[in-house]
C-alpha positions as CSV (number, residue, x, y, z in Angstrom):
1,X,0.0,0.0,0.0
2,X,2.6,2.5,-1.2
3,X,2.8,4.8,-4.2
4,X,1.2,7.6,-6.1
5,X,0.6,8.3,-9.7
6,X,3.9,10.3,-9.7
7,X,6.0,7.6,-8.0
8,X,4.6,4.7,-10.1
9,X,5.2,6.7,-13.3
10,X,8.8,7.3,-12.3
11,X,9.4,3.6,-11.6
12,X,7.9,2.5,-14.9
13,X,9.6,5.2,-16.9
14,X,12.9,4.3,-15.3
15,X,12.5,0.8,-16.5
16,X,11.5,2.1,-20.0
17,X,14.6,4.1,-20.2
18,X,16.9,1.3,-19.2
19,X,18.6,-1.3,-21.5
20,X,17.2,-4.3,-19.6
21,X,18.6,-7.8,-20.2
22,X,16.5,-9.7,-22.7
23,X,16.7,-13.0,-20.8
24,X,15.4,-11.7,-17.5
25,X,11.6,-11.6,-17.0
26,X,10.5,-8.6,-14.9
27,X,7.1,-8.4,-13.2
28,X,6.1,-5.3,-11.2
29,X,3.1,-5.3,-8.8
30,X,1.8,-1.8,-8.1
31,X,-1.3,-1.2,-5.9
32,X,-4.6,-1.9,-7.6
33,X,-5.5,1.8,-8.3
34,X,-2.3,2.1,-10.4
35,X,-2.5,-1.1,-12.4
36,X,-4.0,0.5,-15.5
37,X,-1.5,3.3,-15.3
38,X,1.4,0.9,-15.2
39,X,0.1,-1.2,-18.1
40,X,-0.4,2.0,-20.1
41,X,3.1,3.4,-19.4
42,X,5.1,0.2,-19.8
43,X,7.0,0.0,-23.0
44,X,9.4,-2.9,-22.2
45,X,8.7,-6.3,-23.8
46,X,10.3,-8.1,-20.9
47,X,8.3,-6.3,-18.2
48,X,4.8,-7.4,-17.3
49,X,2.3,-6.1,-14.7
50,X,1.0,-8.0,-11.7
51,X,-1.8,-7.4,-9.2
52,X,-1.0,-7.8,-5.5
53,X,-4.1,-9.8,-4.9
54,X,-7.1,-11.5,-6.6
55,X,-10.4,-13.0,-5.5
56,X,-11.6,-16.6,-6.0
57,X,-14.9,-15.7,-7.7
58,X,-15.6,-14.4,-11.2
59,X,-17.9,-11.5,-10.1
60,X,-20.6,-10.6,-7.6
61,X,-21.3,-8.8,-4.3
62,X,-17.7,-8.9,-3.1
63,X,-17.0,-5.3,-2.3
64,X,-13.4,-4.3,-2.6
65,X,-12.2,-7.5,-4.3
66,X,-10.7,-7.8,-7.8
67,X,-11.5,-10.7,-10.3
68,X,-9.2,-12.4,-12.7
69,X,-11.3,-11.2,-15.6
70,X,-11.0,-7.6,-14.4
71,X,-7.2,-8.0,-14.3
72,X,-7.2,-9.4,-17.8
73,X,-9.4,-6.5,-19.0
74,X,-6.7,-4.1,-17.8
75,X,-3.9,-6.1,-19.5
76,X,-2.6,-7.5,-16.2
77,X,-1.0,-10.9,-16.8
78,X,0.0,-11.8,-13.2
79,X,-1.1,-11.8,-9.6
80,X,0.5,-12.5,-6.3
81,X,-1.2,-14.9,-3.9
82,X,-0.3,-15.8,-0.4
83,X,1.9,-12.8,0.4
84,X,3.0,-13.0,4.0
85,X,1.1,-9.9,4.9
86,X,-2.1,-11.4,3.5
87,X,-1.5,-14.5,5.5
88,X,-0.5,-12.7,8.8
89,X,-2.4,-9.4,8.8
90,X,-5.5,-10.3,6.7
91,X,-5.5,-13.9,8.1
92,X,-6.0,-15.6,4.8
93,X,-5.8,-19.4,5.2
94,X,-3.7,-21.8,3.2
95,X,-6.9,-23.2,1.7
96,X,-8.3,-19.8,0.7
97,X,-5.0,-18.8,-0.9
98,X,-5.0,-22.1,-2.8
99,X,-8.6,-21.4,-4.1
100,X,-7.5,-18.0,-5.3
101,X,-4.5,-19.4,-7.0
102,X,-6.5,-22.1,-8.8
103,X,-9.2,-19.6,-9.9
104,X,-6.6,-17.1,-11.3
105,X,-4.9,-19.9,-13.2
106,X,-8.1,-21.3,-14.5
107,X,-9.0,-17.9,-15.8
108,X,-5.8,-17.1,-17.6
109,X,-3.8,-15.2,-15.0
110,X,-0.3,-16.4,-14.0
111,X,0.5,-16.6,-10.3
112,X,3.4,-15.7,-8.1
113,X,2.7,-17.9,-5.0
114,X,4.3,-16.7,-1.9
115,X,5.3,-19.0,0.9
116,X,7.5,-18.7,4.0
117,X,8.0,-19.0,7.7
118,X,7.9,-16.5,10.7
119,X,10.9,-15.9,12.9
120,X,9.3,-18.1,15.6
121,X,8.8,-20.9,13.1
122,X,12.4,-20.6,11.9
123,X,13.7,-20.8,15.5
124,X,11.6,-23.9,16.0
125,X,13.2,-25.5,13.0
126,X,10.0,-26.0,11.1
127,X,10.8,-23.9,8.0
128,X,10.3,-26.6,5.4
129,X,7.2,-28.0,7.3
130,X,5.5,-24.6,7.0
131,X,6.5,-24.2,3.3
132,X,5.3,-27.7,2.6
133,X,2.0,-27.1,4.2
134,X,1.4,-23.9,2.2
135,X,2.5,-25.6,-1.0
136,X,0.4,-28.7,-0.4
137,X,-2.8,-26.7,-0.1
138,X,-2.2,-25.7,-3.7
139,X,-1.0,-29.0,-5.1
140,X,-4.1,-30.7,-3.7
141,X,-6.3,-28.7,-6.2
142,X,-3.9,-27.5,-8.9
143,X,-2.3,-30.1,-11.2
144,X,-0.6,-27.9,-13.8
145,X,2.1,-25.7,-12.3
146,X,3.5,-24.3,-15.6
147,X,2.0,-20.8,-14.8
148,X,3.0,-20.7,-11.1
149,X,6.2,-19.1,-9.8
150,X,6.9,-19.9,-6.2
151,X,8.3,-17.0,-4.1
152,X,10.0,-18.1,-0.8
153,X,9.8,-15.1,1.5
154,X,11.0,-15.7,5.1
155,X,8.7,-13.4,7.0
156,X,11.5,-12.5,9.4
157,X,13.5,-11.0,6.6
158,X,10.9,-8.7,5.1
159,X,11.6,-5.1,5.6
160,X,13.9,-5.8,8.5
161,X,17.2,-5.4,6.8
162,X,17.9,-9.0,7.7
163,X,18.4,-11.5,4.9
164,X,19.1,-15.2,4.6
165,X,22.5,-15.9,3.4
166,X,22.7,-17.1,-0.2
167,X,23.6,-20.5,1.2
168,X,20.6,-20.5,3.5
169,X,18.3,-19.5,0.7
170,X,19.8,-22.2,-1.6
171,X,19.3,-24.8,1.1
172,X,15.7,-23.9,1.7
173,X,14.9,-23.6,-2.1
174,X,16.5,-27.0,-2.6
175,X,14.2,-28.5,0.1
176,X,11.2,-26.7,-1.5
177,X,12.0,-28.2,-4.9
178,X,12.5,-31.6,-3.4
179,X,9.1,-31.4,-1.7
180,X,7.5,-30.3,-4.9
181,X,9.0,-33.2,-6.7
182,X,7.2,-35.5,-4.4
183,X,3.8,-33.8,-4.9
184,X,3.8,-32.6,-8.5
185,X,6.5,-34.8,-10.0
186,X,8.8,-33.8,-12.8
187,X,7.1,-30.4,-13.1
188,X,9.1,-29.3,-10.1
189,X,12.3,-29.1,-12.1
190,X,10.9,-26.2,-14.2
191,X,9.1,-24.3,-11.4
192,X,10.9,-21.1,-10.8
193,X,11.6,-20.4,-7.1
194,X,12.3,-16.8,-6.2
195,X,13.9,-15.5,-3.0
196,X,12.2,-12.6,-1.2
197,X,13.6,-10.9,1.9
198,X,15.5,-7.7,2.0
199,X,17.1,-8.2,-1.4
200,X,18.9,-5.1,-2.6
201,X,21.3,-4.0,-5.3
202,X,24.3,-4.9,-3.1
203,X,23.5,-8.4,-2.1
204,X,21.6,-9.6,-5.2
205,X,24.7,-10.7,-7.1
206,X,25.6,-13.1,-4.2
207,X,22.7,-15.3,-5.1
208,X,23.7,-15.7,-8.8
209,X,25.4,-19.1,-8.6
210,X,22.8,-20.7,-6.4
211,X,21.2,-23.5,-8.5
212,X,17.7,-23.3,-7.0
213,X,17.4,-19.5,-6.6
214,X,15.8,-18.5,-9.9
215,X,15.2,-14.9,-9.2
216,X,13.9,-12.5,-6.6
217,X,10.7,-11.1,-5.1
218,X,11.9,-7.6,-4.4
219,X,10.3,-5.4,-1.7
220,X,11.4,-1.9,-0.7
221,X,14.3,-1.9,-3.2
222,X,11.9,-2.1,-6.1
223,X,10.8,1.4,-5.3
224,X,14.4,2.7,-5.8
225,X,16.6,3.1,-8.9
226,X,18.7,0.1,-7.6
227,X,15.9,-2.2,-8.8
228,X,17.6,-2.1,-12.1
229,X,20.8,-3.3,-10.5
230,X,18.9,-6.2,-9.1
231,X,17.5,-7.1,-12.5
232,X,20.9,-6.9,-14.1
233,X,22.4,-9.1,-11.4
234,X,20.6,-12.1,-13.1
235,X,22.7,-11.7,-16.2
């Protein structure tokens, strides 16, 4: 819930004016009031627009919600589901997030599915158990994962300045992929797993050689010019 017409315009125009790498897919997720503006302004072929949230119904008396068809009508190709703030603040359940994920996919919107543990859960040593539970809710009702990108975002590392080491991230991502292999089979090899948690222009290159870290879910740094440095770190 950040941004204005002016700030969103500056972010998109900064991307427009940059020679972005052709082999890096960029998805930006402005707040809902600015989705149409971002779509209109975007001139980069490798940049697409995402919503931060979507509902699990096509239409109806659901005040304040956004449908997949409305997103497509605006030219929005992606949506986030399961962001930690939706899980912890809005109290969305694993099952509800799974339903929204399936409905978006069934209606032609690709999904960035966010998973991750709190600091208490990390200290208790149940990181992979939490991630597995959140993934399983989706795999129970979604068979085709070709349009899902998983974003592992340790809740304790969001906006705190703390970040998992590249080695820690790789270890968790490897466990996530291994769990997916058990539940969705060979598809797991091609599912992209992003790391999200205080990624910035300085630490992003440190993740480059980690086999199971396929990119980033960028938070605060995406609002700054260094976002371009993070994109280029994937070269």
